[in-house]
Every structure is written in C-alpha cells, then in structure tokens.
N, C-alpha and C positions, 0 to 999 in steps of 0.2 A: 301817348306812354310816359308816364311820369317816373321821374329817375328813380325813387325809390325801388318801383318793380325791378330796376336793373340788380341795384344790388343786394332783393331779396334773392333772385335765385341764385347769384352770387355765394350768398351764406347758408345756403340750404346744408342740413346736415345731413341728410340721408337720401337713399333714390326716391323715396314718397315723398318728399318734401320737394325735391327736386321736381317730380311729376308734376305736382300739384301746381309749384309757380309756374311752369311751362304751360301749364294748363288755364291759368288764370292771365298769363301774356296772350294765350291765340286768342283767346274770348275778347279781351279788350282789344284785339286788333280787328276782331270781326271775323274771325273762322271758326269753326267748329271742331277739327280734327289738326295733328300735329304728328310729326315724326321727329326725334332726336337721336342720331345715331353718332356712335365714338367708334372709328376703325383705326388699329393698329396692325402696321404692317411688319410682319418677320420675315418671309423671305419674298420669292418671285411666286407669287399664287397663294401666299399664306396669310391669311390676315384673321384676326379678331373682330367681330361684329357687335356691338353691345347698344341694343336699340330700346328704349325710352317711347312709347306712344300711346293716344288713346283711339284706335279705331275702331268702327261702329261692329256689335254683334256680327259675326260671322266672316267678317271681310278678313281675319287672319287666316281662315281655314281656307277660303276661295281664294287668295290668291298666294297660297303656300308653294311657290313657283319658281326656284333660282332662275330658270330658263327666264322668266318676265324682266327681272332685275338686270340682265345682260343686255336685253333690247330697249327698254326703257329710256326715251329720251332723255326725262330728268336725270335721271340715276345717271347717266352718260356723262352728261353735261356736267353735274356736279363732281363727279369722279376725276374731271380733268381739268375744269376752273373754278376760281373763287369769285367771279360773277354772277351775281342771284342771276337765275331763270323765273321768267314769268310764264307760267304756261297755262294751257285749254286746249279743247278740243284740236284744235290746228295744228298744236305743238306735234301731236300724235298723229294727225290725219298726214300731214304735210311729209311723214316720213312711212306711209303706208302702216301706221301702227293703229289703225283709229281701233282694233279689236281689243288693245289694252286698256286702252281709253273708255270703251264702254263696259269693260269690267269694272273699272274702279266708279265709273259713274253711278253703277246700280247701287254704290253704299254712301255716293254724296261726294266724292271726288272729284268733282266737275273740272275746278279751276285751284291754282295755289301759286306760292312763291317758295322756291327753294335756293338754298345757298349751303356751301361748302367753306369750311376755314381748313387749310391744307398747313400742317405744323410740323417743327423739327421733328426729328427722329420718326421718320412714318406713322406720325400720329394725323388722325382727320375728326372733324366733327362736322357730321351735316345737322339741318334744321330745316324743316319743310313744314307750310302750315297750309292747309286746303278747307274748299268748302262748295255748296252745292249752287251758289249765285253767282253770277259776274262778280270782277273786280271794279272799283269803282273806276268811272270814266273819265272822271278829272285827274290829268296828267298829275297836278300838283298835288293831289290827295293819294294817287299810286305810287309817287316817289315817298312821301312820309312814311306809307306805308312800308315800302322795300326800307328806306333809311330805319326804320323801330326796328326791324327784323334785324338788320346788318347790326344794329348795336346791341341788340337783345343776344343775339349768338355768339359775339365776342366774350359776354358775361356767361353767359351757359357753358361757352366750352369748357372754361375752366373748373365750372362745379360738375361737369360731366367728368372729366378726366380724375378729378379727386374722389370721387364718389364711385366710379364705375372701375377703374384699372386696379388691377392687382396690387400690393403693396410693394411687389417688386418692381413694378413699372412704373412708381408714383415718384414726380421729381422729387429732389432733394428738398429736405425740410430743415432749415437754418436751426441751430439750436440758441435763442432768445432767451434772457435772463427774465425773470420775474417783473421785475422792473423796467425792461426794455419793452416788453409786454404792454404793461399797465402804460407806460409812455405813450405809445402808440394808439393804444386802445380811447386816450384823451385828445390826441392829437386828432384822431378819426372824428370823435364829437366836434370840435373846429376849436380847442382850445389852445390856447398860444404857450411858448416854454414858460412865461410866467406862471400862468394858471395852472399849468402842469405841477409846477413847481410845488405851488402851495396846496395843489390839491392831496399831493404824495408825500408833502410835509419835507421837501428837497429845495436845495437854490434852483433858482433858474437857469444857472453854469451846468449841474448836475443834470436837470432835466435833456435840456440839449445835448450832454453827453451821453445820456439814454438812445434818445430818439439819433443820433450822430451813429452811434453804435450799431443799433437794429439798421438803419440803411446800409452801413458797411457790410454787415452778416447777409443780407437780402440781395446784396448787388445793385443797390438802388442810388438813383443821383440827385433825391430830395425826398422829403418826408411824405408827400402825397402819391409818390410813387411806392415808398415803402410800404405805406399803409393799404393800399391796392392790393400788393404783392402778399402781405399777410392774411388779408381778406383773401385772397385766392387757395392759400394754400390751406387755409382754415387756421391758423395760427390764434386771429382775433377774431369777434362775432359782432 
C-alpha cells in the first residue's frame, strides 16, 4: 500500500469520496468487500451506528437481523478488543455458529480481517475487509496485510468521524489565520521556513512564527504533528 493511499482517505471531502477511497484500498489489499462502521455511545444500551460499506446485491436484505450482530464472533471480538481478528469458517464453527458463516458465505464472505479502534468519549471505529478465497498462506505476507489494514484504519477513522458525525459531535476546530493555514500547507509540501517565507513574501522568522502559532492552537509539539492534525480536521487539504 503506497503512503499516498493513506493520506487520500484522510483528505476525503465527502462520504462518497470516503467510500471511493476505502473501496480502492480494499481492492489493492486483495479483498472485494468492506465495512467501515462508526459508533458513538450515548448511554448504556444507546449508541448511534453509522455504516459505509459495499455489500453484494441482496446481502443487506438477507442479513438484516440485529440478533446476528450480537451472536457474531467477529463483531463481539471487535466490540471488546483493538487487536485485529483474522477470521474464517473455523472462527464460527468453533463457537457453534457455522450457520452464521454459511449465511455470509452465500454472498462471498468466506474469510477476512477486522479490527476496531476504541477512542475517547465513547467513540469507536470498526474496519473489516472480506473475500471469497483463502488468505495468504505465507505468514510474512499475511502480517503485511494486517499491518496495512491497521495503518489505513487509523487514517480512515479520522475521516469517518469528520464526515459522518453531526456538527454537535465534531471535535473543536481551532481558528487559524489565513497566513497560519498557508504556512502549514507549504510545510505539508516539505518547504522549509525560509522557502515558506520566500513563497509568501515574508521573512523566515515570520514564517516560523506562523507555524509555531498554528502548532500552539492545534495543541501539537512539532510542525509535522500540526500538519497531520490540520488535515484530520479538514483545515487544509
């Protein structure tokens, strides 16, 4: 997976763009379908579920059974842990739930990898990829696939929270000045403070001041962290 693929999903400007980037990642990784689910807990037993996925025709109607989610071993694993789970028929049959696997397998869900990120303030992000053929038999290759999924999930969850949560549930977006934003944009492109100053027609010292002010407002300890956070918040693209 090329690094650009990770930053592309981070910069998605709409849910459709987000879906397109996750589909692209899923296929590059060698899978056909995905599920990206954002969960926000409000109280005991009360949560919002926002899902973006690309199921095959007919799957959503056939699997519309809330009870199945409560029984599904993959969902239960992701509900409690952040460690990725590699699942197949044995995952279900070992718990006497082969009927659930067979229902999914009819639509091509034979095996896959899923993981969840459990975030502060009762927010969660689940990402799973699935396919109808066995996973790589080579351990090193399988570990690479899992690592790619984990890294992509970190970027995807930022975009999912930004694009899918209501405004009232969005994280605070610091008010950066136009100059501070410009300085961050050029810093993102790898420009030094001297180069940023030359581009913007200001001194190197002033360019450094703009970047430092942006870092302070974003609560970051260095310019690279500030650029990443500004991307996550949609302040720069």
